[in-house]
N, CA, C and O atoms as a Tinker XYZ file with bonds, in Angstrom:
   424  protein
     1  N    -30.049000   62.925000   20.229000    73     2
     2  CA   -30.303000   64.032000   20.174000    64     1     3
     3  C    -31.222000   64.627000   19.720000    63     2     4     5
     4  O    -31.190000   64.759000   18.496000    81     3
     5  N    -32.379000   65.216000   20.444000    73     3     6
     6  CA   -33.498000   65.762000   20.248000    64     5     7
     7  C    -33.912000   66.205000   18.988000    63     6     8     9
     8  O    -33.083000   66.876000   18.374000    81     7
     9  N    -34.956000   66.002000   18.469000    73     7    10
    10  CA   -35.664000   66.605000   16.916000    64     9    11
    11  C    -35.274000   67.645000   16.969000    63    10    12    13
    12  O    -34.330000   67.965000   16.246000    81    11
    13  N    -35.973000   68.737000   18.022000    73    11    14
    14  CA   -35.585000   70.182000   17.795000    64    13    15
    15  C    -33.961000   70.430000   17.350000    63    14    16    17
    16  O    -33.698000   71.236000   16.458000    81    15
    17  N    -33.162000   69.854000   17.876000    73    15    18
    18  CA   -32.266000   69.873000   17.888000    64    17    19
    19  C    -31.580000   70.002000   16.028000    63    18    20    21
    20  O    -30.827000   70.749000   15.403000    81    19
    21  N    -32.194000   69.088000   15.829000    73    19    22
    22  CA   -31.693000   68.546000   14.387000    64    21    23
    23  C    -32.362000   69.252000   13.343000    63    22    24    25
    24  O    -31.866000   69.232000   12.217000    81    23
    25  N    -33.696000   70.034000   13.620000    73    23    26
    26  CA   -34.288000   70.852000   12.895000    64    25    27
    27  C    -33.556000   72.307000   13.127000    63    26    28    29
    28  O    -33.386000   72.968000   12.102000    81    27
    29  N    -33.058000   72.932000   14.500000    73    27    30
    30  CA   -32.669000   73.619000   14.225000    64    29    31
    31  C    -31.102000   74.021000   13.395000    63    30    32    33
    32  O    -30.763000   74.879000   12.580000    81    31
    33  N    -30.479000   73.000000   14.038000    73    31    34
    34  CA   -29.556000   72.489000   13.062000    64    33    35
    35  C    -29.908000   72.421000   11.434000    63    34    36    37
    36  O    -29.744000   73.591000   11.087000    81    35
    37  N    -30.230000   71.807000   10.476000    73    35    38
    38  CA   -30.450000   71.450000    9.288000    64    37    39
    39  C    -31.323000   73.325000    8.856000    63    38    40    41
    40  O    -31.223000   74.003000    7.833000    81    39
    41  N    -31.897000   73.522000    9.818000    73    39    42
    42  CA   -32.382000   75.055000    8.849000    64    41    43
    43  C    -31.374000   76.071000    8.701000    63    42    44    45
    44  O    -31.553000   76.972000    7.882000    81    43
    45  N    -30.043000   76.008000    9.601000    73    43    46
    46  CA   -29.254000   76.802000   10.022000    64    45    47
    47  C    -27.913000   76.954000    8.510000    63    46    48    49
    48  O    -26.981000   77.697000    8.203000    81    47
    49  N    -28.683000   75.611000    7.906000    73    47    50
    50  CA   -27.691000   75.552000    7.168000    64    49    51
    51  C    -26.541000   73.797000    7.064000    63    50    52    53
    52  O    -25.956000   73.180000    6.174000    81    51
    53  N    -26.779000   73.634000    8.671000    73    51    54
    54  CA   -25.296000   73.283000    8.891000    64    53    55
    55  C    -25.884000   71.547000    7.902000    63    54    56    57
    56  O    -27.034000   71.194000    7.643000    81    55
    57  N    -24.547000   70.825000    7.579000    73    55    58
    58  CA   -24.800000   69.653000    6.865000    64    57    59
    59  C    -24.157000   68.437000    7.907000    63    58    60    61
    60  O    -23.058000   68.294000    8.442000    81    59
    61  N    -25.340000   67.699000    7.906000    73    59    62
    62  CA   -25.030000   66.291000    8.426000    64    61    63
    63  C    -23.845000   65.566000    8.126000    63    62    64    65
    64  O    -23.361000   65.559000    6.995000    81    63
    65  N    -23.337000   64.930000    9.131000    73    63    66
    66  CA   -22.294000   63.992000    9.192000    64    65    67
    67  C    -22.030000   62.556000    8.964000    63    66    68    69
    68  O    -23.157000   62.265000    8.561000    81    67
    69  N    -21.576000   61.784000    8.935000    73    67    70
    70  CA   -21.954000   60.368000    9.700000    64    69    71
    71  C    -21.243000   60.609000   11.062000    63    70    72    73
    72  O    -20.627000   61.638000   11.342000    81    71
    73  N    -21.382000   59.697000   11.748000    73    71    74
    74  CA   -20.682000   59.431000   13.217000    64    73    75
    75  C    -19.309000   58.633000   13.028000    63    74    76    77
    76  O    -19.153000   57.640000   12.318000    81    75
    77  N    -18.822000   58.960000   13.425000    73    75    78
    78  CA   -17.689000   58.430000   13.791000    64    77    79
    79  C    -17.044000   57.063000   14.470000    63    78    80    81
    80  O    -17.639000   56.939000   15.540000    81    79
    81  N    -16.174000   56.078000   14.336000    73    79    82
    82  CA   -16.680000   54.694000   15.258000    64    81    83
    83  C    -16.011000   55.325000   16.654000    63    82    84    85
    84  O    -15.193000   54.582000   17.196000    81    83
    85  N    -16.200000   56.280000   17.132000    73    83    86
    86  CA   -15.531000   56.342000   18.452000    64    85    87
    87  C    -16.813000   56.565000   18.750000    63    86    88    89
    88  O    -17.145000   55.814000   19.667000    81    87
    89  N    -17.576000   57.168000   18.439000    73    87    90
    90  CA   -19.024000   58.428000   19.155000    64    89    91
    91  C    -19.824000   56.861000   18.748000    63    90    92    93
    92  O    -20.623000   56.477000   19.602000    81    91
    93  N    -19.659000   56.019000   17.589000    73    91    94
    94  CA   -20.667000   54.954000   17.754000    64    93    95
    95  C    -20.433000   53.897000   18.292000    63    94    96    97
    96  O    -21.382000   53.113000   18.270000    81    95
    97  N    -19.011000   53.356000   19.056000    73    95    98
    98  CA   -18.806000   52.887000   20.435000    64    97    99
    99  C    -19.239000   53.461000   21.742000    63    98   100   101
   100  O    -19.631000   52.945000   22.789000    81    99
   101  N    -19.043000   54.699000   21.351000    73    99   102
   102  CA   -19.249000   55.333000   23.309000    64   101   103
   103  C    -21.083000   55.361000   22.961000    63   102   104   105
   104  O    -21.734000   54.626000   23.704000    81   103
   105  N    -21.716000   55.987000   22.122000    73   103   106
   106  CA   -23.481000   55.593000   22.278000    64   105   107
   107  C    -23.873000   54.107000   22.516000    63   106   108   109
   108  O    -24.869000   53.891000   23.207000    81   107
   109  N    -23.250000   53.187000   22.058000    73   107   110
   110  CA   -23.267000   51.596000   22.617000    64   109   111
   111  C    -23.040000   51.282000   23.331000    63   110   112   113
   112  O    -23.317000   50.155000   23.742000    81   111
   113  N    -22.242000   52.327000   24.015000    73   111   114
   114  CA   -21.735000   52.010000   25.725000    64   113   115
   115  C    -22.659000   52.334000   26.771000    63   114   116   117
   116  O    -22.874000   51.775000   27.847000    81   115
   117  N    -23.498000   54.026000   25.887000    73   115   118
   118  CA   -23.909000   53.995000   27.154000    64   117   119
   119  C    -25.523000   53.623000   26.801000    63   118   120   121
   120  O    -26.401000   53.988000   27.584000    81   119
   121  N    -25.812000   52.974000   25.732000    73   119   122
   122  CA   -27.185000   52.442000   25.551000    64   121   123
   123  C    -26.916000   50.858000   26.347000    63   122   124   125
   124  O    -27.965000   50.327000   26.713000    81   123
   125  N    -25.763000   50.155000   26.609000    73   123   126
   126  CA   -25.668000   49.412000   27.527000    64   125   127
   127  C    -25.930000   49.712000   29.138000    63   126   128   129
   128  O    -26.474000   48.978000   29.963000    81   127
   129  N    -25.334000   51.101000   29.319000    73   127   130
   130  CA   -25.128000   51.171000   30.980000    64   129   131
   131  C    -26.281000   52.183000   31.417000    63   130   132   133
   132  O    -26.338000   52.405000   32.627000    81   131
   133  N    -27.197000   52.821000   30.608000    73   131   134
   134  CA   -28.023000   53.154000   30.922000    64   133   135
   135  C    -28.713000   52.575000   31.917000    63   134   136   137
   136  O    -28.675000   53.057000   33.050000    81   135
   137  N    -29.869000   50.794000   31.451000    73   135   138
   138  CA   -30.885000   50.530000   32.092000    64   137   139
   139  C    -30.144000   50.150000   33.433000    63   138   140   141
   140  O    -30.743000   50.152000   34.508000    81   139
   141  N    -28.783000   49.816000   33.310000    73   139   142
   142  CA   -27.767000   48.656000   34.763000    64   141   143
   143  C    -27.645000   50.639000   35.710000    63   142   144   145
   144  O    -27.275000   50.537000   36.879000    81   143
   145  N    -27.815000   51.575000   35.419000    73   143   146
   146  CA   -27.497000   52.820000   36.507000    64   145   147
   147  C    -28.848000   53.277000   36.523000    63   146   148   149
   148  O    -28.863000   54.212000   37.322000    81   147
   149  N    -30.358000   53.047000   35.905000    73   147   150
   150  CA   -31.494000   53.529000   35.932000    64   149   151
   151  C    -31.663000   52.693000   37.149000    63   150   152   153
   152  O    -31.926000   53.277000   38.200000    81   151
   153  N    -31.529000   51.213000   37.140000    73   151   154
   154  CA   -32.178000   50.039000   37.762000    64   153   155
   155  C    -31.323000   50.075000   39.229000    63   154   156   157
   156  O    -31.808000   49.867000   40.341000    81   155
   157  N    -29.773000   50.431000   38.878000    73   155   158
   158  CA   -29.235000   50.366000   40.454000    64   157   159
   159  C    -29.606000   51.974000   41.178000    63   158   160   161
   160  O    -29.520000   52.037000   42.404000    81   159
   161  N    -29.979000   53.135000   40.470000    73   159   162
   162  CA   -30.526000   54.096000   41.156000    64   161   163
   163  C    -31.906000   54.037000   41.997000    63   162   164   165
   164  O    -32.133000   54.488000   43.119000    81   163
   165  N    -32.766000   53.334000   41.099000    73   163   166
   166  CA   -33.877000   52.498000   41.822000    64   165   167
   167  C    -33.820000   51.549000   43.108000    63   166   168   169
   168  O    -34.512000   51.675000   44.117000    81   167
   169  N    -33.041000   50.767000   42.910000    73   167   170
   170  CA   -32.388000   50.009000   44.183000    64   169   171
   171  C    -32.074000   50.632000   45.429000    63   170   172   173
   172  O    -32.518000   50.367000   46.546000    81   171
   173  N    -31.228000   51.515000   45.073000    73   171   174
   174  CA   -30.554000   52.043000   45.580000    64   173   175
   175  C    -31.067000   53.179000   46.131000    63   174   176   177
   176  O    -30.580000   53.712000   47.128000    81   175
   177  N    -32.090000   53.611000   45.500000    73   175   178
   178  CA   -32.462000   54.949000   46.004000    64   177   179
   179  C    -33.501000   54.228000   47.495000    63   178   180   181
   180  O    -33.241000   54.711000   48.596000    81   179
   181  N    -34.400000   53.329000   47.432000    73   179   182
   182  CA   -34.885000   52.487000   47.970000    64   181   183
   183  C    -34.103000   52.079000   49.726000    63   182   184   185
   184  O    -34.592000   52.166000   50.852000    81   183
   185  N    -33.325000   51.825000   49.456000    73   183   186
   186  CA   -32.639000   50.756000   50.055000    64   185   187
   187  C    -31.985000   52.118000   51.295000    63   186   188   189
   188  O    -31.980000   52.226000   52.522000    81   187
   189  N    -31.620000   52.754000   50.424000    73   187   190
   190  CA   -30.019000   54.013000   50.979000    64   189   191
   191  C    -30.876000   54.995000   51.526000    63   190   192   193
   192  O    -31.350000   55.123000   52.655000    81   191
   193  N    -31.040000   56.085000   49.834000    73   191   194
   194  CA   -31.896000   57.510000   50.202000    64   193   195
   195  C    -32.610000   57.807000   50.814000    63   194   196   197
   196  O    -32.794000   58.938000   51.265000    81   195
   197  N    -33.417000   56.509000   51.052000    73   195   198
   198  CA   -34.518000   57.108000   52.391000    64   197   199
   199  C    -34.120000   57.520000   53.420000    63   198   200   201
   200  O    -34.543000   58.592000   53.853000    81   199
   201  N    -32.989000   56.612000   54.247000    73   199   202
   202  CA   -32.564000   56.688000   55.249000    64   201   203
   203  C    -31.042000   57.264000   55.436000    63   202   204   205
   204  O    -30.276000   57.036000   56.372000    81   203
   205  N    -30.780000   58.240000   54.045000    73   203   206
   206  CA   -29.724000   59.536000   54.199000    64   205   207
   207  C    -30.136000   60.470000   54.598000    63   206   208   209
   208  O    -31.256000   60.945000   54.411000    81   207
   209  N    -28.891000   61.043000   55.484000    73   207   210
   210  CA   -29.302000   62.639000   55.572000    64   209   211
   211  C    -28.451000   63.634000   55.126000    63   210   212   213
   212  O    -27.222000   63.654000   55.191000    81   211
   213  N    -28.989000   64.221000   54.799000    73   211   214
   214  CA   -28.322000   65.988000   54.148000    64   213   215
   215  C    -28.304000   65.252000   52.858000    63   214   216   217
   216  O    -28.229000   64.092000   52.451000    81   215
   217  N    -28.452000   66.997000   52.203000    73   215   218
   218  CA   -28.116000   67.652000   50.337000    64   217   219
   219  C    -27.125000   67.139000   50.171000    63   218   220   221
   220  O    -27.225000   66.280000   49.295000    81   219
   221  N    -25.881000   67.246000   50.699000    73   219   222
   222  CA   -24.658000   66.830000   49.813000    64   221   223
   223  C    -24.096000   65.417000   49.996000    63   222   224   225
   224  O    -23.184000   65.103000   49.231000    81   223
   225  N    -24.505000   64.526000   50.894000    73   223   226
   226  CA   -24.274000   63.287000   50.921000    64   225   227
   227  C    -25.808000   62.592000   49.493000    63   226   228   229
   228  O    -25.579000   61.459000   49.068000    81   227
   229  N    -26.246000   62.823000   49.308000    73   227   230
   230  CA   -26.952000   62.655000   47.947000    64   229   231
   231  C    -26.322000   63.635000   46.677000    63   230   232   233
   232  O    -26.348000   63.320000   45.487000    81   231
   233  N    -26.053000   64.234000   46.943000    73   231   234
   234  CA   -25.268000   65.363000   45.538000    64   233   235
   235  C    -24.030000   64.596000   45.290000    63   234   236   237
   236  O    -23.567000   64.458000   44.157000    81   235
   237  N    -23.549000   64.147000   46.251000    73   235   238
   238  CA   -21.673000   63.884000   46.086000    64   237   239
   239  C    -21.964000   62.075000   45.261000    63   238   240   241
   240  O    -21.072000   61.518000   44.622000    81   239
   241  N    -23.316000   61.476000   45.480000    73   239   242
   242  CA   -23.367000   60.270000   45.639000    64   241   243
   243  C    -23.984000   60.041000   44.062000    63   242   244   245
   244  O    -24.072000   59.002000   43.407000    81   243
   245  N    -24.397000   61.528000   43.707000    73   243   246
   246  CA   -25.018000   61.394000   42.026000    64   245   247
   247  C    -24.309000   62.369000   41.369000    63   246   248   249
   248  O    -24.827000   63.026000   40.467000    81   247
   249  N    -23.196000   62.525000   41.723000    73   247   250
   250  CA   -22.248000   62.849000   40.638000    64   249   251
   251  C    -20.897000   61.954000   40.371000    63   250   252   253
   252  O    -20.053000   61.969000   39.474000    81   251
   253  N    -21.045000   61.309000   41.343000    73   251   254
   254  CA   -20.115000   60.494000   41.237000    64   253   255
   255  C    -20.362000   59.025000   40.646000    63   254   256   257
   256  O    -19.468000   58.223000   40.377000    81   255
   257  N    -21.797000   58.812000   40.489000    73   255   258
   258  CA   -22.722000   57.966000   39.903000    64   257   259
   259  C    -22.366000   58.545000   38.078000    63   258   260   261
   260  O    -21.386000   58.149000   37.448000    81   259
   261  N    -23.307000   59.424000   37.580000    73   259   262
   262  CA   -22.684000   60.089000   36.713000    64   261   263
   263  C    -21.608000   60.047000   35.960000    63   262   264   265
   264  O    -21.494000   59.837000   34.752000    81   263
   265  N    -20.645000   60.314000   36.967000    73   263   266
   266  CA   -19.066000   60.854000   36.140000    64   265   267
   267  C    -18.611000   59.366000   35.910000    63   266   268   269
   268  O    -18.063000   59.000000   34.870000    81   267
   269  N    -18.932000   58.415000   37.136000    73   267   270
   270  CA   -18.696000   56.842000   36.758000    64   269   271
   271  C    -19.484000   56.098000   35.090000    63   270   272   273
   272  O    -19.043000   55.198000   34.375000    81   271
   273  N    -20.909000   57.031000   34.928000    73   271   274
   274  CA   -20.979000   56.667000   34.048000    64   273   275
   275  C    -21.118000   56.955000   32.681000    63   274   276   277
   276  O    -21.593000   56.201000   31.832000    81   275
   277  N    -20.559000   58.395000   32.470000    73   275   278
   278  CA   -19.791000   58.953000   31.182000    64   277   279
   279  C    -18.523000   58.457000   31.199000    63   278   280   281
   280  O    -18.017000   58.172000   30.114000    81   279
   281  N    -17.962000   58.310000   32.104000    73   279   282
   282  CA   -16.309000   57.417000   31.593000    64   281   283
   283  C    -16.316000   56.011000   31.748000    63   282   284   285
   284  O    -15.205000   55.511000   31.573000    81   283
   285  N    -16.962000   55.448000   31.943000    73   283   286
   286  CA   -17.103000   54.142000   32.071000    64   285   287
   287  C    -17.909000   53.601000   30.260000    63   286   288   289
   288  O    -17.597000   52.601000   29.613000    81   287
   289  N    -18.740000   54.451000   29.959000    73   287   290
   290  CA   -19.067000   54.431000   28.687000    64   289   291
   291  C    -17.919000   54.538000   27.719000    63   290   292   293
   292  O    -17.864000   53.764000   26.764000    81   291
   293  N    -16.997000   55.461000   27.918000    73   291   294
   294  CA   -16.175000   55.773000   27.070000    64   293   295
   295  C    -15.466000   54.612000   27.430000    63   294   296   297
   296  O    -15.560000   53.753000   26.554000    81   295
   297  N    -14.850000   54.303000   28.316000    73   295   298
   298  CA   -13.703000   53.115000   28.807000    64   297   299
   299  C    -14.083000   51.741000   27.787000    63   298   300   301
   300  O    -13.398000   51.044000   27.039000    81   299
   301  N    -15.382000   51.747000   28.133000    73   299   302
   302  CA   -16.420000   50.603000   27.815000    64   301   303
   303  C    -16.139000   50.395000   25.796000    63   302   304   305
   304  O    -15.746000   49.493000   25.055000    81   303
   305  N    -16.661000   51.926000   25.623000    73   303   306
   306  CA   -16.668000   51.824000   23.948000    64   305   307
   307  C    -15.388000   51.722000   23.498000    63   306   308   309
   308  O    -15.307000   51.040000   22.477000    81   307
   309  N    -13.909000   52.354000   24.082000    73   307   310
   310  CA   -12.819000   52.006000   23.772000    64   309   311
   311  C    -12.224000   50.315000   23.430000    63   310   312   313
   312  O    -11.538000   49.840000   22.526000    81   311
   313  N    -12.943000   49.696000   24.762000    73   311   314
   314  CA   -12.232000   48.004000   24.413000    64   313   315
   315  C    -12.928000   46.900000   23.737000    63   314   316   317
   316  O    -12.428000   46.057000   22.992000    81   315
   317  N    -14.631000   47.072000   24.244000    73   315   318
   318  CA   -15.435000   46.328000   24.106000    64   317   319
   319  C    -15.415000   46.512000   22.220000    63   318   320   321
   320  O    -14.930000   47.550000   21.770000    81   319
   321  N    -15.781000   45.801000   21.569000    73   319   322
   322  CA   -16.893000   45.586000   20.633000    64   321   323
   323  C    -18.035000   46.133000   20.080000    63   322   324   325
   324  O    -19.122000   45.825000   20.567000    81   323
   325  N    -17.954000   47.092000   18.900000    73   323   326
   326  CA   -19.900000   47.612000   19.064000    64   325   327
   327  C    -20.937000   46.809000   18.849000    63   326   328   329
   328  O    -22.090000   47.025000   19.223000    81   327
   329  N    -20.440000   45.613000   18.079000    73   327   330
   330  CA   -21.376000   44.767000   17.725000    64   329   331
   331  C    -22.010000   44.542000   18.977000    63   330   332   333
   332  O    -23.163000   44.901000   19.218000    81   331
   333  N    -21.078000   43.802000   19.975000    73   331   334
   334  CA   -21.070000   43.036000   20.865000    64   333   335
   335  C    -21.762000   43.874000   22.184000    63   334   336   337
   336  O    -22.349000   43.237000   23.059000    81   335
   337  N    -21.614000   45.662000   22.259000    73   335   338
   338  CA   -22.131000   46.195000   23.438000    64   337   339
   339  C    -23.330000   46.420000   23.041000    63   338   340   341
   340  O    -24.035000   46.992000   23.873000    81   339
   341  N    -23.897000   46.119000   21.866000    73   339   342
   342  CA   -25.949000   46.703000   20.748000    64   341   343
   343  C    -26.369000   44.967000   21.293000    63   342   344   345
   344  O    -27.428000   44.949000   21.920000    81   343
   345  N    -25.973000   44.149000   21.199000    73   343   346
   346  CA   -26.289000   42.897000   21.659000    64   345   347
   347  C    -26.988000   42.679000   23.200000    63   346   348   349
   348  O    -28.116000   42.407000   23.612000    81   347
   349  N    -25.426000   43.006000   23.915000    73   347   350
   350  CA   -25.918000   43.276000   25.300000    64   349   351
   351  C    -26.357000   44.046000   25.982000    63   350   352   353
   352  O    -26.567000   43.957000   27.192000    81   351
   353  N    -26.660000   45.391000   24.874000    73   351   354
   354  CA   -27.603000   46.329000   25.908000    64   353   355
   355  C    -28.984000   45.866000   25.169000    63   354   356   357
   356  O    -29.993000   46.330000   25.701000    81   355
   357  N    -29.174000   45.137000   24.177000    73   355   358
   358  CA   -31.221000   44.911000   24.125000    64   357   359
   359  C    -31.140000   43.780000   25.020000    63   358   360   361
   360  O    -32.066000   43.417000   25.746000    81   359
   361  N    -30.145000   43.303000   24.956000    73   359   362
   362  CA   -30.285000   41.635000   26.755000    64   361   363
   363  C    -30.876000   42.705000   28.057000    63   362   364   365
   364  O    -31.990000   42.744000   28.579000    81   363
   365  N    -29.429000   43.667000   28.364000    73   363   366
   366  CA   -30.146000   44.003000   29.629000    64   365   367
   367  C    -31.456000   44.843000   29.388000    63   366   368   369
   368  O    -32.433000   44.652000   30.112000    81   367
   369  N    -31.480000   45.746000   28.398000    73   367   370
   370  CA   -33.005000   46.539000   27.914000    64   369   371
   371  C    -34.190000   45.796000   28.888000    63   370   372   373
   372  O    -34.789000   46.036000   29.937000    81   371
   373  N    -34.123000   44.584000   27.694000    73   371   374
   374  CA   -35.119000   43.239000   27.955000    64   373   375
   375  C    -35.454000   43.026000   29.635000    63   374   376   377
   376  O    -36.613000   42.957000   30.046000    81   375
   377  N    -34.439000   42.947000   30.397000    73   375   378
   378  CA   -34.306000   42.322000   31.758000    64   377   379
   379  C    -35.502000   43.357000   32.462000    63   378   380   381
   380  O    -36.669000   43.359000   32.854000    81   379
   381  N    -34.175000   44.311000   32.297000    73   379   382
   382  CA   -34.670000   46.185000   33.193000    64   381   383
   383  C    -35.912000   46.140000   33.109000    63   382   384   385
   384  O    -36.465000   46.141000   34.209000    81   383
   385  N    -36.809000   46.086000   31.931000    73   383   386
   386  CA   -38.190000   46.139000   31.454000    64   385   387
   387  C    -38.921000   45.271000   32.188000    63   386   388   389
   388  O    -39.988000   45.609000   32.701000    81   387
   389  N    -38.411000   44.070000   32.306000    73   387   390
   390  CA   -39.403000   42.935000   32.634000    64   389   391
   391  C    -39.053000   42.905000   34.240000    63   390   392   393
   392  O    -40.001000   42.481000   34.899000    81   391
   393  N    -38.084000   43.205000   34.884000    73   391   394
   394  CA   -38.130000   43.976000   36.469000    64   393   395
   395  C    -38.636000   44.459000   36.672000    63   394   396   397
   396  O    -39.461000   44.361000   37.581000    81   395
   397  N    -38.474000   45.229000   36.006000    73   395   398
   398  CA   -39.716000   46.973000   36.270000    64   397   399
   399  C    -40.851000   47.152000   36.619000    63   398   400   401
   400  O    -41.388000   47.716000   37.571000    81   399
   401  N    -41.386000   46.274000   35.204000    73   399   402
   402  CA   -42.847000   45.936000   35.123000    64   401   403
   403  C    -43.557000   44.981000   35.752000    63   402   404   405
   404  O    -44.743000   45.036000   35.425000    81   403
   405  N    -43.369000   44.337000   36.334000    73   403   406
   406  CA   -43.305000   43.070000   36.869000    64   405   407
   407  C    -42.935000   43.146000   38.421000    63   406   408   409
   408  O    -42.945000   42.097000   39.064000    81   407
   409  N    -42.472000   44.858000   39.305000    73   407   410
   410  CA   -42.341000   44.901000   40.096000    64   409   411
   411  C    -41.029000   44.051000   41.070000    63   410   412   413
   412  O    -40.836000   43.959000   42.282000    81   411
   413  N    -40.433000   43.620000   40.086000    73   411   414
   414  CA   -39.387000   42.913000   41.117000    64   413   415
   415  C    -37.711000   43.381000   41.108000    63   414   416   417
   416  O    -36.722000   42.747000   41.477000    81   415
   417  N    -37.861000   44.974000   40.437000    73   415   418
   418  CA   -36.626000   45.158000   40.718000    64   417   419
   419  C    -36.778000   46.851000   42.377000    63   418   420   421
   420  O    -35.940000   47.538000   42.962000    81   419
   421  N    -37.854000   46.773000   42.407000    73   419   422
   422  CA   -38.064000   48.032000   44.243000    64   421   423
   423  C    -38.149000   46.437000   44.914000    63   422   424
   424  O    -38.291000   46.284000   46.128000    81   423
């Protein structure tokens, strides 16, 4: 959550609460899947989107990918332990950043 939202909520007098187990699991899964989807969009964008025609086709792809990301993160968070997800997320982020910085992703 951006810092300005936290400040707004704090100035309104809202009290912070601890995150629930389900929220932590979802955020851990989201942390894992973001670099995977980012790498997929870069790779897929280079191979397909440059040759695809029509705004509708691109919109459908982006919408379906976003829905899969959200529901995939939710399902992964329910089935896989949080600690394992954070470890896998760190490994995936390191690999994705390495591939992106060395130019092997595109």
